Each structure stands twice: as structure tokens, then as C-alpha cells.
C-alpha positions in Angstrom: 2.4 -24.4 -28.4 2.3 -23.8 -24.7 -1.2 -23.7 -23.1 -2.5 -20.4 -21.5 -1.4 -19.9 -18.0 -4.1 -19.0 -15.5 -2.9 -17.7 -12.1 -5.4 -17.3 -9.3 -4.4 -15.3 -6.2 -6.1 -16.3 -3.0 -7.9 -19.5 -1.9 -10.9 -18.0 -0.1 -14.5 -18.2 -1.3 -13.6 -16.4 -4.5 -10.3 -18.0 -5.3 -11.2 -21.6 -4.5 -14.6 -21.2 -6.1 -13.0 -19.9 -9.4 -10.5 -22.8 -9.5 -13.1 -25.4 -8.8 -15.4 -24.0 -11.5 -12.5 -23.7 -14.0 -11.6 -27.4 -13.5 -15.2 -28.3 -14.4 -15.4 -25.9 -17.3 -12.1 -26.3 -19.1 -11.0 -29.4 -20.8 -7.8 -31.2 -19.6 -4.9 -29.5 -21.3 -6.9 -26.4 -22.3 -5.1 -24.3 -19.7 -2.6 -24.6 -16.9 -4.1 -23.4 -13.6 -2.0 -22.2 -10.6 -3.5 -21.1 -7.2 -1.4 -19.0 -4.9 -2.4 -19.7 -1.3 -0.4 -19.5 2.0 -2.1 -22.6 3.4 -3.1 -25.9 1.9 -6.8 -25.3 2.6 -9.7 -23.0 1.9 -11.2 -21.6 5.0 -14.9 -21.4 5.7 -14.7 -18.2 7.7 -18.3 -17.8 8.9 -17.9 -20.7 11.3 -14.7 -19.3 13.0 -16.6 -18.3 16.1 -17.7 -21.9 16.6 -14.1 -23.0 16.4 -13.2 -20.4 19.0 -16.0 -21.6 21.3 -15.0 -25.3 20.8 -18.3 -26.3 19.1 -16.3 -27.3 16.0 -13.0 -28.8 15.4 -10.6 -26.6 13.4 -10.3 -29.2 10.6 -14.1 -29.1 10.1 -14.0 -25.7 8.4 -10.7 -26.1 6.5 -11.2 -27.7 3.1 -8.0 -29.4 1.9 -7.1 -27.9 -1.5 -5.1 -31.0 -2.6 -8.2 -33.1 -2.2 -10.8 -30.7 -3.5 -8.8 -29.6 -6.6 -7.4 -32.1 -9.1 -5.9 -30.2 -12.0 -4.7 -27.0 -10.2 -1.1 -26.5 -9.1 -1.0 -25.1 -5.5 1.7 -22.5 -5.0 2.3 -22.3 -1.2 2.9 -18.6 -0.6 1.4 -15.1 -0.5 1.2 -12.7 -3.4 3.5 -9.7 -2.7 3.0 -7.7 -5.9 1.5 -7.7 -9.4 3.1 -6.1 -12.5 0.2 -5.6 -14.9 2.4 -4.7 -17.9 4.9 -7.5 -17.5 2.0 -9.9 -16.5 3.8 -11.3 -13.5 3.0 -12.0 -9.9 5.7 -11.8 -7.2 5.1 -14.5 -4.6 6.6 -14.9 -1.1 6.9 -18.6 -0.6 6.3 -20.2 2.8 10.0 -21.3 2.6 11.0 -17.6 2.8 12.1 -17.5 -0.8 10.5 -15.3 -3.5 9.4 -16.5 -6.9 7.7 -14.9 -9.9 4.8 -16.4 -11.8 3.9 -15.4 -15.3 0.3 -15.3 -16.4 -1.8 -15.0 -19.5 -5.0 -14.7 -17.4 -5.0 -13.4 -13.8 -7.8 -13.9 -11.3 -7.1 -11.6 -8.4 -9.0 -12.4 -5.1 -6.5 -12.2 -2.3 -9.2 -11.4 0.3 -8.9 -9.0 3.1 -7.1 -8.3 6.3 -8.2 -6.9 9.6 -8.7 -3.1 9.6 -7.3 -1.4 12.7 -7.0 2.2 13.7 -4.2 4.1 15.5 -5.5 3.2 19.0 -2.7 3.1 21.6 -2.1 -0.5 22.7 -4.4 -2.2 20.2 -1.8 -3.9 18.1 0.1 -5.0 21.2 -2.8 -6.3 23.4 -5.7 -6.8 21.0 -6.7 -10.1 19.4 -8.1 -10.7 15.9 -10.7 -13.1 14.6 -9.9 -13.4 10.9 -8.1 -16.7 10.4 -7.9 -20.2 11.8 -4.8 -19.6 13.9 -6.5 -16.6 15.6 -9.7 -18.6 16.4 -7.7 -21.6 17.9 -5.4 -19.2 19.8 -8.4 -17.3 21.2 -10.0 -20.4 22.6 -6.8 -21.3 24.4 -6.5 -17.7 25.7 -10.1 -17.5 27.0 -10.0 -20.8 28.8 -6.6 -19.8 30.3 -8.1 -16.6 31.7 -10.6 -18.6 33.6 -8.0 -21.0 34.9 -5.7 -18.1 36.0 -8.6 -16.2 37.6 -9.5 -19.2 39.7 -5.8 -19.6 40.7 -5.2 -16.0 41.8 -6.0 -14.4 45.2 -5.8 -10.9 43.8 -9.3 -9.5 43.3 -8.1 -6.9 40.7 -6.3 -9.6 38.6 -9.4 -11.8 38.8 -11.7 -9.0 37.6 -9.4 -8.2 34.7 -9.0 -11.9 33.7 -12.8 -12.3 33.8 -13.4 -9.1 31.8 -13.8 -9.6 28.0 -14.5 -7.0 25.4 -15.4 -7.4 21.7 -15.2 -4.3 19.4 -17.5 -4.5 16.3 -21.2 -4.9 16.2 -21.4 -6.6 12.8 -21.7 -10.3 11.8 -18.3 -11.4 13.2 -18.5 -9.4 16.4 -22.0 -10.5 17.4 -21.3 -14.2 16.7 -17.9 -14.1 18.4 -19.5 -12.5 21.5 -22.4 -14.8 21.6 -20.5 -18.0 21.2 -17.6 -17.2 23.5 -19.8 -15.7 26.2 -21.8 -19.0 26.2 -18.6 -20.9 26.5 -17.4 -19.0 29.5 -20.8 -19.0 31.2 -21.1 -22.8 31.0 -17.4 -23.2 31.9 -17.9 -21.5 35.3 -19.5 -24.7 36.6 -16.0 -26.2 36.4 -14.6 -23.3 38.5 -16.5 -23.2 41.8 -14.1 -20.6 43.2 -15.2 -18.0 40.6 -18.2 -15.8 41.3 -20.4 -15.8 38.1 -21.3 -12.2 38.8 -17.6 -11.2 38.1 -17.8 -12.6 34.5 -18.1 -9.5 32.2 -18.7 -9.4 28.5 -18.9 -6.1 26.7 -19.8 -5.5 23.0 -18.9 -2.1 21.6 -19.7 -0.5 18.3 -19.6 3.2 17.2 -22.8 2.6 15.1 -26.2 3.4 16.5 -27.6 -0.1 15.7 -26.5 -3.7 16.0 -26.3 -5.8 12.8 -27.7 -3.0 10.5 -27.5 -5.4 7.6 -30.4 -7.4 9.1 -32.7 -4.5 9.7 -33.8 -2.8 12.9 -36.1 -5.6 14.2 -33.7 -8.5 14.0 -30.8 -6.3 15.2 -32.9 -5.5 18.3 -33.7 -9.2 18.8 -30.0 -10.0 18.7 -29.2 -7.2 21.2 -32.0 -8.3 23.6 -30.7 -11.9 23.4 -27.2 -10.9 24.3 -28.3 -8.6 27.1 -30.4 -11.3 28.6 -27.3 -13.4 28.9 -25.5 -10.6 30.7 -23.6 -9.0 27.7 -23.2 -5.3 28.1 -24.0 -3.9 24.6 -22.8 -0.3 24.2 -23.5 1.5 21.0 -21.9 4.7 19.9 -18.8 3.7 21.9 -15.4 2.4 21.0 -11.9 1.9 22.5 -9.7 5.0 23.3 -6.8 3.2 24.8 -5.9 -0.5 25.6 -3.5 -1.6 28.2 -2.4 -5.0 29.4 -4.9 -5.1 32.3 -7.6 -2.5 31.3 -9.4 -0.7 28.5 -10.4 2.9 28.4 -13.5 3.6 26.4 -14.4 6.7 24.4 -17.2 7.5 26.8 -14.6 8.0 29.6 -15.1 4.7 31.4 -12.3 2.2 32.2 -13.0 -1.5 32.3 -10.8 -4.2 33.7 -9.9 -6.4 30.8 -7.2 -8.8 29.7 -9.0 -9.9 26.5 -10.1 -7.5 23.8 -11.2 -9.0 20.4 -11.2 -6.7 17.5 -13.7 -7.4 14.7 -14.4 -3.8 13.6 -14.1 -4.2 9.8 -11.7 -5.4 7.2 -9.7 -3.8 4.3 -8.4 -5.3 1.0 -5.1 -7.3 1.1 -2.0 -5.1 0.8 -1.2 -6.7 -2.6 -4.0 -4.6 -4.1 -2.0 -1.4 -3.5 0.9 -2.7 -5.6 -1.2 -2.6 -8.8 -1.1 0.6 -10.9 -4.8 0.7 -11.2 -7.7 2.8 -9.8 -9.3 1.8 -6.5 -12.5 2.7 -4.7 -12.2 2.5 -0.9 -9.1 0.5 -1.4 -10.8 -2.0 -3.7 -9.9 -2.4 -7.4 -12.4 -0.7 -9.7 -13.8 -3.3 -12.2 -16.7 -3.6 -14.5 -19.8 -5.7 -14.0 -17.9 -8.4 -16.0 -15.2 -8.3 -13.2 -12.5 -7.2 -15.7 -10.0 -4.5 -14.8 -10.2 -1.5 -17.1 -7.4 -1.4 -19.6 -6.3 -4.9 -18.7 -9.0 -7.3 -19.9 -6.8 -10.3 -19.1 -7.2 -9.5 -15.3 -10.3 -10.3 -13.4 -10.7 -9.1 -9.8 -13.5 -10.2 -7.4 -14.4 -10.7 -3.7 -13.1 -8.4 -1.0 -10.4 -7.0 -3.3 -12.8 -5.6 -6.0 -15.4 -2.9 -6.2 -17.9 -4.8 -8.3 -20.9 -2.8 -9.5 -24.1 -3.9 -7.9 -26.5 -4.1 -10.9 -29.4 -5.1 -8.7 -29.3 -1.8 -6.8 -27.9 0.5 -9.5 -27.0 4.1 -8.8 -23.3 3.4 -8.6 -23.6 1.0 -5.7 -20.9 -1.7 -5.3 -21.3 -5.2 -3.9 -20.4 -5.5 -0.2 -17.4 -7.7 0.7 -19.4 -10.8 1.9 -18.9 -14.5 1.4 -22.2 -14.7 -0.5 -21.0 -12.3 -3.2 -17.5 -13.8 -3.4 -19.0 -17.3 -3.9 -21.3 -16.2 -6.7 -18.8 -13.9 -8.3 -16.5 -16.9 -8.6 -18.9 -18.5 -11.0 -18.9 -15.5 -13.3 -15.1 -15.2 -13.0 -14.6 -18.7 -14.1 -17.1 -18.4 -16.9 -15.4 -15.2 -18.2 -11.9 -16.7 -18.1 -13.2 -19.6 -20.1 -15.0 -17.3 -22.5 -11.9 -15.3 -23.1 -9.9 -18.4 -23.9 -12.6 -19.5 -26.4 -13.2 -16.2 -28.0 -16.7 -15.7 -26.5 -18.4 -12.7 -24.9 -18.1 -12.2 -21.1 -21.0 -12.4 -18.6 -22.1 -9.7 -16.3 -22.4 -10.3 -12.5 -25.9 -9.8 -11.3 -27.3 -11.2 -8.1 -30.4 -11.6 -6.0 -29.8 -11.2 -2.3 -30.3 -14.4 -0.4 -30.3 -12.8 3.0 -28.2 -13.2 6.1 -27.9 -15.6 9.0 -26.4 -14.9 12.4 -25.7 -17.7 15.0 -26.2 -16.5 18.6 -25.0 -19.8 20.1 -27.0 -22.6 21.6 -30.5 -22.7 20.1 -30.6 -19.0 19.3 -30.1 -17.2 16.0 -31.5 -14.5 13.8 -31.9 -14.9 10.1 -33.5 -13.3 7.1 -33.5 -15.8 4.2 -34.9 -14.3 1.0 -36.5 -11.5 3.0 -38.2 -13.6 5.6 -37.4 -12.6 9.2 -36.7 -15.6 11.6 -35.6 -15.8 15.2 -34.9 -18.4 17.9 -34.6 -22.2 17.2 -36.2 -21.9 13.7 -33.6 -19.3 12.7 -30.9 -21.5 14.2 -32.1 -24.5 12.1 -32.0 -22.4 8.9 -28.6 -21.0 9.9 -27.1 -24.4 10.4 -28.7 -25.8 7.2 -27.2 -22.9 5.2 -23.7 -23.5 6.6 -23.9 -27.2 6.1 -24.8 -26.7 2.5 -22.0 -24.3 1.8 -19.1 -25.8 3.7 -16.7 -27.1 0.9 -16.4 -30.9 0.6 -18.4 -33.8 1.8 -15.8 -34.7 4.5 -16.1 -31.2 5.9 -19.9 -31.4 5.9 -19.7 -34.7 7.8 -17.3 -33.3 10.3 -19.4 -30.2 11.0 -22.5 -32.3 11.4 -20.7 -34.7 13.7 -19.2 -31.9 15.8 -22.5 -30.3 16.3 -24.1 -33.5 17.4 -21.3 -34.5 19.7 -21.2 -31.0 21.3 -24.9 -31.0 21.8 -24.7 -34.4 23.5 -21.5 -34.2 25.5 -20.7 -30.5 25.9 -17.2 -29.0 26.0 -14.0 -30.6 27.5 -12.3 -27.2 27.9 -9.1 -28.4 26.5 -6.3 -26.0 25.5 -4.2 -26.9 22.5 -1.0 -25.3 23.6 -1.0 -22.2 21.3 -0.2 -20.0 24.3 3.3 -21.5 24.5 4.3 -20.5 20.9 2.5 -17.2 20.1 1.7 -13.9 21.8 -1.7 -13.9 20.3 -1.5 -10.3 19.3 -3.1 -9.4 15.9 0.3 -8.4 14.6 1.7 -11.9 15.1 -1.3 -13.9 13.8 -2.4 -12.0 10.7 -0.7 -14.3 8.1 -2.4 -12.6 5.2 -0.3 -9.5 5.3 2.0 -9.4 2.3 5.6 -8.2 2.3 6.0 -5.3 -0.1 7.7 -6.1 -3.4 
């Protein structure tokens, strides 16, 4: 008899974590595991801002799947559609061909893509911060703006090239702003022709508070830290129109700008919309056991699933964070194994471990297990947390080595050549968008 076929869609925190746990839980030959992933690595997204700022090498946060997983078949492609009744997954392979995978058990965790709005010029001129290609490209682009600003004699061009805007006052936006602003500020020492007063960083968010997940006090600390460095933090404001050389804000102001970074939220991967199943805010409705109603052989988790938050109750669902995805993966693997062995599934229940936000240098804000921390102490906790959760010992060693080398030797301001091959627009770099089936 053939062994049960387990197909896992996505290699992020949820997908990789499920595959890794299944390999440890299931006996060899008990099931055939396939993992659909567009790249050969699992990405540790929380450290993308440090890749963009040059603090970390890109390989440091990319865990190689072929080394980390031993009994899982890697299918290099992107899920384009799921047929629940036929139990098949349509996959667009990286070769450009399309194939179909049949499953007995499906673990659906394709992650999310950048959520954008119908803002004129955003798709053409905006930059994302969701994957490794975007982070590496963004570093090249930011350094290039300083080089071009130093080379031009046109004051308007120089002002635009030294004007940087980040939209989104959440975790990603604050960390991206903090790390890249620090990079450009320190880099000005290499460009004596540039007036430091012309360097402009603006952080926008329509919300009334920065980092609302951390609470008012730590959000205010983060805002004061950024403002002390010269970042113009504007709340209740967003982008109305984006051009190649300037950005018009919703408060009527126009800022010179050739770099706008969009971090204002995410939405589930498009493959979720191909399922004939109920959704909540675009995420698949599942039970606390992560199973899809009417299709017990399908488990959904991470950014793609509206998982009930039993700790809060009242119909609350778990937010799409790395912490939840990692911990849901343990329950997903346990429930797949339980189904194969005729046992009862587990329910997902969690205890919030808090949040950490790196503000660059020795600064951070953190709230581990409800304790509010700021400054170097918070930075030590932040880095210890990341070091403990980066997948694989090689990656941990690289991260620690990169941090040490950067602290001792600083940044070489080297561009890697991404400007020659890509436009850098979000529409070109978002590799997670699936082609409809």
C-alpha cells in the first residue's frame, strides 16, 4: 500500500516549522512529505531590516531547506490553486511549467504578500520590504541615492535623492526606518560634499500611535528615539500620490523623495482565494485545532488562517505574527500525525511572549512576558531572542559573527549590483504572488 501523502504549502515560519516537526514525529516510511516553496530556503523575516542596512549578510537569515530538512521533498514552485474536492494543489514551478500534486493531508501556510492601496504611482515608484530580494535591492538603492546626490550639481535633485519616506508605523516600518536612517547618517562621513542637514527621513502612519502592539509607553519611547535622530514621524498622515521625484501627503504637503518604502500591512497569499471555503478578512476560517470546516484533512495556519485566539476569547483571532506561526506549526504537525494514527487533535492555545523592536545601534524597545524594557538592555534581549529563533546553527553563527564584525569594523557601503537587473518596484520583486489557476 502507498504511504499517505502530506503536502505543505509554504516554507515560512509555519511551513518549515511543520515540516521539521513532522520529520521528528513520524517514523521513516510512515508518510511522504512534500514542501512547496519558491526558494530553497526558509526566511527569517524579522531581521530583513538588518540585511537592508548591511548589518547582516543575506545568507545569515536564509536557512537552507536541503540542509535543515532530511526526509522532505522540496517542490520548487508557488502554489497557484487548491481543489479541495479533488485533493490537488496546482503548482507553478520555477521552470515556468505547471504541475499538480495530490495529497491525503494538506497543510496550507502560504504566508502573505504586501497589502497596497490604489494610490497613484505607488506600484511604479514604491519599494517593498517583504522578502530577501527587496531587502538587498533596497540597500543598493539607498547607497546609490547618496552616491548620485554627491555627484549632482542640481540642488532639487540632491534634495529628492536625500529624501526618504517609510509608510507604516508597525514593527516592520519602525525597524526599517531606524536601521536605514542610521546607515545613511553614518554614511554621510564618506560624502563630504553632502550637507547632513539635507538628509530627510519621514515615517508616516494613519494610526494615532506608533507601535500600538507594544503599548503607549514603549511606542512613545520609540517615537522619541527616532525623532532625536532626525526622523520626522507624522501620525494620522499617509501618501496621496507618489511621483518619481516627490510624494504628496494626505495633509497637503509635498516632499522631495526618490525613495518610498511601503510597509503598511500584509494580506494573505492569493492562493487562499482559490479555495471554495469561508474566509475572515481574507484568511481561511479554521477551528482551534487548525482544521478547515468540512475538510478535516486540510490544516491551515499562519498568515493564511483566522485561528481562534482561545487566550482572549470573545471571537478574537490570532494576529499574523511570526510568534503565532511558529507555535501553530507544532500543533499542526501534532494534528497531522494524530490523524494518521487515529488519535484526537490538539487545540491551539498560547501565552503571549511579548514583542521586541530593534531601533538600530544599541537602542531597542521590548516587552518580554509583559516586562517593558528600553535602551541597551532591550537591545540585548532583542538580539538574544533573534539568535535563539534563527533556524539552524550555521545561521546562528553567521548572525552572531555579522553582528560582531559590524560592531567592530562598521559598514563598507558596497552595492551588490541589483540596480542593474531590477527596477526595484514592488510589482517586480514580490515573488510570492501566485498566478491564478
